[in-house]
N, C-alpha and C positions, 0 to 999 in steps of 0.2 A: 503494500501500500504505500510506503515512505516514496517509492519510486513514481509512481503516479501523481502523487501529491507535488512532488516537486517537478513533474513534466508541466502539470497545470500551472505553476507559479513560473516555471520560467517563460511559458509560453505566454502568461499575461505579460511579465517583463519586457519579455519581444514586442509585444503588442504596444507597447508605451506605458505600461503601468507602471507607477512608483512601485519598490520592493515593501514599503511600509502600508502602501495602499493595498497591496496583494495580500499581506499578511491578515491585515485587519478583515479584509473581505472574506478570507478563508476561515476566520475563525467565526465570524460571524455566519457563514454557511452551516460551519459545523455546530453551532446552537442551536439554528433553525433544525436542524435535521435532528439533533437531539431531543427538542421541545414535540418533534413530530413523531418519534418514536415513543416516547412518554405518553403523548396524547393517543395514539394507535394502542399502546399497551392497555391504556384507562378505559378506552373505548371496548376492547374486548373483554376487559373484565365485566364491564357493564352489561354487556350484551350477553355473556355467560350466565349472569345471574338472571337475568330477564327471560332467558332461554328455560331455566328451572321451574319457573312459575308457571 
């Protein structure tokens, strides 16, 4: 995964992004992904409870 991460970061820098902006954007993307994972997990738990009724 580290190789892919580096490839994306380098491509963004080559496209004109500042390294600091790339790092910030990637952190924000990771944060949003984690929030989505948590939301999906919570939804799955809620649906499981509702299906038992």
